[in-house]
Each structure stands twice: as C-alpha cells, then as structure tokens.
C-alpha positions in Angstrom: 25.5 -59.3 -9.4 24.8 -62.0 -7.0 27.6 -63.9 -5.5 28.4 -67.7 -6.1 28.3 -70.2 -3.1 31.9 -70.5 -4.1 32.9 -66.8 -4.0 30.8 -66.4 -0.6 33.2 -69.6 0.7 36.4 -67.7 -0.4 35.4 -64.6 1.3 34.5 -66.8 4.5 37.6 -68.1 4.2 39.6 -64.8 4.7 37.3 -63.8 7.2 38.2 -67.3 9.0 42.0 -67.1 8.5 41.8 -63.6 10.8 42.0 -63.2 14.0 38.6 -62.4 14.9 37.0 -64.9 17.3 33.5 -63.6 18.0 31.2 -65.3 15.9 28.7 -62.5 16.0 30.7 -60.6 14.2 32.6 -62.7 12.0 29.1 -62.8 10.4 28.7 -59.3 10.4 32.0 -58.9 8.3 30.9 -61.6 6.3 27.9 -60.0 5.2 29.6 -56.4 4.9 32.1 -57.6 2.6 29.9 -59.7 0.4 27.7 -56.6 -0.1 30.8 -54.3 -0.9 32.4 -57.0 -3.5 28.9 -57.5 -5.2 28.5 -53.5 -5.8 32.0 -53.4 -7.1 31.6 -56.3 -9.3 28.5 -54.5 -10.8 30.7 -51.7 -11.0 33.1 -54.0 -13.5 36.0 -55.0 -11.0 36.7 -58.2 -11.1 36.1 -60.6 -8.2 39.6 -61.0 -7.1 40.2 -57.0 -6.9 37.0 -56.2 -5.3 37.3 -58.4 -2.3 40.8 -57.5 -1.9 39.7 -53.4 -2.1 36.6 -54.3 -0.1 38.8 -55.8 2.6 41.0 -53.0 2.7 38.3 -50.5 2.7 36.4 -51.8 5.8 39.9 -52.5 7.7 43.4 -51.2 6.1 45.5 -53.0 8.7 43.7 -56.3 8.5 40.3 -57.6 9.7 41.9 -58.5 12.9 41.8 -54.4 13.9 37.9 -54.9 13.7 37.4 -57.1 16.7 39.8 -54.9 18.5 37.8 -51.6 17.8 34.7 -53.8 18.6 36.1 -54.9 22.2 37.2 -51.4 23.0 33.9 -49.8 22.1 32.3 -52.4 24.5 34.6 -52.2 27.2 35.3 -48.3 26.9 33.5 -47.0 30.0 35.3 -49.7 32.0 38.6 -48.5 30.1 38.5 -45.4 31.2 37.6 -46.1 34.5 40.5 -47.9 34.7 42.4 -44.9 33.0 40.9 -42.3 35.5 41.8 -44.2 38.3 44.9 -45.0 37.7 46.1 -41.5 37.0 44.2 -40.2 39.9 46.0 -42.6 42.4 49.3 -41.3 40.7 48.8 -38.0 41.0 47.3 -38.4 45.2 50.4 -40.8 45.8 52.7 -38.4 44.3 51.1 -35.4 46.0 51.2 -37.4 49.3 55.2 -38.4 49.0 56.1 -34.9 48.0 53.9 -33.3 50.9 55.6 -35.7 53.4 59.1 -34.8 52.4 58.5 -31.3 52.5 57.1 -31.8 55.8 60.0 -33.7 56.9 62.5 -30.8 55.6 60.7 -28.4 58.1 60.4 -30.8 60.9 56.7 -31.1 60.8 54.3 -33.7 62.3 52.7 -36.5 59.8 55.8 -36.1 57.3 56.7 -39.7 57.8 53.3 -41.1 57.2 52.4 -38.8 53.9 55.8 -40.1 52.5 55.2 -43.8 53.4 51.7 -43.6 52.5 52.6 -41.9 48.9 55.1 -44.1 48.6 53.1 -47.5 49.4 50.2 -46.0 47.0 52.5 -45.1 44.1 54.7 -48.8 44.3 52.0 -50.9 44.6 48.9 -49.3 43.3 49.7 -46.8 40.5 53.0 -48.5 39.0 51.1 -52.1 38.7 47.8 -50.2 37.1 50.0 -48.6 34.5 52.1 -51.8 33.8 49.0 -54.0 33.3 47.6 -51.2 31.3 50.9 -51.0 29.0 50.7 -55.0 28.8 47.3 -55.1 27.6 47.5 -52.4 24.9 50.6 -53.9 23.7 49.2 -58.0 23.9 50.9 -58.4 20.3 54.1 -58.1 21.6 56.9 -60.8 20.9 57.4 -63.3 23.7 61.1 -61.0 23.8 59.4 -58.3 24.7 56.9 -59.4 26.9 59.5 -61.3 29.0 61.5 -57.8 29.2 58.5 -56.0 30.1 57.7 -58.5 33.2 61.1 -59.0 34.3 61.8 -55.1 34.3 58.2 -54.7 36.4 58.9 -57.6 39.1 62.7 -56.4 39.5 61.4 -52.6 40.1 58.8 -53.9 42.4 60.9 -55.5 44.4 63.7 -53.0 44.4 61.3 -50.4 45.6 60.3 -52.8 48.5 63.5 -53.0 49.5 64.1 -49.6 49.5 60.9 -49.3 51.8 62.5 -52.2 54.3 65.5 -50.0 54.0 64.1 -46.8 55.2 61.9 -48.2 57.8 65.0 -50.5 59.0 62.5 -53.7 58.6 64.9 -57.2 58.4 64.8 -59.0 55.0 65.7 -55.7 53.0 69.3 -56.7 51.8 67.7 -60.3 50.5 65.6 -58.3 48.8 67.8 -55.6 47.4 70.3 -58.7 46.1 67.0 -60.4 44.4 66.0 -57.1 43.0 69.5 -56.6 41.8 69.5 -60.1 40.3 66.3 -60.0 38.6 67.3 -56.9 37.0 70.9 -57.6 36.2 70.6 -61.0 34.8 66.7 -61.2 33.9 65.6 -57.5 32.5 69.1 -56.3 31.1 70.1 -59.2 28.7 66.3 -58.9 27.5 66.4 -55.4 26.8 70.2 -55.3 24.6 68.5 -58.4 23.0 65.5 -56.4 21.7 67.5 -53.4 21.1 70.4 -55.1 19.0 67.1 -56.9 17.2 65.7 -53.6 16.1 69.0 -52.3 15.3 70.1 -55.0 12.8 66.3 -55.4 11.1 
C-alpha cells in the first residue's frame, strides 16, 4: 500500500519533532519508517498503529537515540582513544604517586619527584579527562545536575592545588584552600542535597 502525501507528512512531523539534527539522518529515518508503515498496513494494520509500532521497533527509547548511536559510531575510534588515554594516564599517575610514597618511606632518591609528578598527572590530566567524559555521557542532565557536577569538579581541583601548594610550601595555599572550601560548601553541597531531596520525593 502506497502512503498518501498526508500520511508521509504525519510521519515527517514526528521525525521533525525529535531532536535529530542531522538532515541526512532525518531523511534516512523517514524513508525507513515509511517503508515499514507501508508493509504493516499491507498486513492489515491501520495507519496510526503502524506508525507507532514502526517507531517503537526502530527506536524503543525514542528517535533521539538513533542520532546518539550514529554519532557514537562515527566517533567510536576517537572515543575509544580518549578513554584509553584517560585510564592510561590515571594508571601511570597513580603508580607514580604510590612509588614516590614508597620511596619516601624508604628514604630513596626520587621520592619527591615521583610523588609530585604522579599527583600533578592525576589531578590535572586524569581527573579533568574523566570529568569531561562523564559530563558528555550525561549531556541530558538537568541544569541542577550539571551545576552540581561543575561545582564539584571545580572545588575538587582548587582543593587539590591547595594541597599541592601546602606540600611544596608555596604562597597562596591558604587562599586556595579557602576558595576551594567555599565552592564546595556553598556551591556543591547545596546542589547535592537539593538533587537528593528532589529524587527522594519523586
């Protein structure tokens, strides 16, 4: 059964209402849905049920899922490389810090350098890369969740720098400690407990 222009327009409208932004992908989804709907209508289903079933079969979690999966497949090599790099840096920096700590306990040479390089690599490379990956994977978070995440990451980074300054006896450690504590106490914690409260009553 060939679909009428009005029926195609109805399906197009459903595709347009989704968050698919790639025009070529919209056209592919529209063509696929029209073909499936035609087959279902040939088997005796009415148009409305056929459209609903076709969309549900193609994307049970909504048409938006198709674009996310498409983008993931197009960027899979880059994504896997970034994940491999992130966890390799995390492993090496952690190993360096632990070796530095062990060397320090044994009073061996290189303890301070290993500890500092491990700490710097973990705080300034691994943690930001991990935070960015988690943020991108949860891009549909609510604004309160995004703010909680950002404030938590910023306060953690500032506190880590303050600890490093304290260890190395550098100026500005106290100011950074106060700033990081302020972000954590008056920024991160209110959003954390607000989101926990909202989840508890929902």
